[in-house]
N, C-alpha and C positions, 0 to 999 in steps of 0.2 A: 866547369862542376857540368860530371855528368846529376844526368834526373834534375838539374834545376833553371828552368827557363831566363835567356838570358837578362841582365838588371832592365834593358830600354823594354826590353815586351812587357815584363812588371812592371814598368813603367806607364807604359801605353794600357794593360790592362788595370790596373786602380784608377788612372785619370777615367775609363769609359767605365768602369762601375760607380764612380762619382755624379760625372756630369749625368748618366742614365738612371738613375736613381731619384725620388725626390724627396723621399721621408730617410732619415737614421733610427736608428734607435740608440736614445744616450741612457750609458748608463752613469748613474749616481750613487751617492751612500752620505747616511745623515750622522750625523755628530757622533753616534754609536757604532758607527761603522754597518747599518743595516741598509742593505743593496737597493736598488728600485732600477728600474729600465724603464726607459717612456719610447715615446717614437713619438718625433716630430717633422716638421719636413724643415728642408734644408736648403740654402744655399752655401759657395763658398769663395771664395776668395784665395785665387792660389793653389788650391789643392791642401794647403796646411790652415784654412782659416775655415771652421763651420760656423754659418752663423744662420741662427733661429728667431722666434717670436716665439712670446709666452708671458702667460701670467705670472707677478712675483710669487700670487699664493701658491702659485701650485706645486705641487711636492717635488719635484727636480729642478726649480728654483727654490724653491727655501732648501735646500739641500746642496747647492751650488754656494749658496749666501754662505754657509759655515762647512761646506769641505769643496772647492774649488776641483779637485783630482778626478776627471771622471776618462769613460770608456767611451768611443762610439763603435758601430758598427754599421756599414753599409754594403747591401747585397738581395736584390733580385731573389722573391721568393716564391716567382713563376717558373723556375727552372726543375729542370727533371733531378729527385737525388742521383747523388755526383755527381751533377756540371756547376754543382754551386761556385758561383764568385762573388766573394767580396772583400771590404775594405774593416781593416780593422787600427784604432787610433788610441794612444797613451795621449791625453789631453787634459788639460788647463782651463775651466771655462771661467766667465766673468759677463754680470752685466754688464752694457756697454751705456748706462745714462750717466751722464758727465764725461767719460772722458774722451778727451780727444781726437782719442779713431771714430768716432760714434758716428758721422759724416759720413768719412768711409766706409766704414762696414755695411751702413745704411745704402749709400750709394752699389755697394757688391749686391748686396742681398735684394735688391729693388733691378735689379739691373737677370740677375740668373735667364730671361726669356727676351729674346728681343721686343713678344707682344704680348706682356703680360696675363693679359684681360683675355687668348684666347687659353689661358693655363686654370682661368676662373680666379686670376691674382689680385690682385689690386696692390697697385702703386702705396708702399706707406711714409708718409709727410713725417719729418722730423717731432711732431707735439702729438702725433699718435703714441709716439712709445715714448714719451716722457713722464717726470711725477705726474700723478694726478690722471693719468691715461689709464685703460684697463691693461694693455700689454707692456713689454721694454726688448727690447733689443738685446741678443743673449749672443755670444762668440768662444767658441771650444776652440784653442790652437794644439795642435797635432805637438805633442812631443817626438811621440813616434809613427811610425806609420806603417803598417803588411797587409800584404795581400795570398791570397793562396796560389800557391805554385801550383799550375798543373802537371807541372811533370813528376810533384811531389816533390819528398824529402832528398834533403842531400845524400843519404849514405842510402838512397836507393828503396827504404822504407814506403809500404803503402802508405793510404792514411792522411787526412791533410796535414801542410808543411806551410807555417805562414813566414812568408819571406819578407824580412827589409826592402822596401820601396820608400826610393826618393820620387815622388813623382810629379 
């Protein structure tokens, strides 16, 4: 297709954006549909599972409890206008307390960096995220992922084009 970057290039672009950024914007909505956006420090597993730690009382956590459908955006806000690179996702989120996936996801969260202390992070023990503790582990599993295609829209129109991607 003219005007569209090869899918392998887009997948590499998406992986690069995810790996290079520490924060994602988590979009949630409450039971009435009122939207809320929150920046959260994140880790990932396989570029499709996005993991973060939050208080269960936080607005975005309360929203997930009643409406698990979320959106995610990961981007570098330091680039010049017109040079943006971003990954977008439609996802389903959940608190992982009591889940069979808790240990695997906590390992993925804790292992984002070879030396977490160099990034001012603490490796969290499971007890730090269980009932009675201040925080919980959350996961958003991507249903669909998109990235901005630097070549633009397939029909040659200018502007942003969000191309589906499988990183």
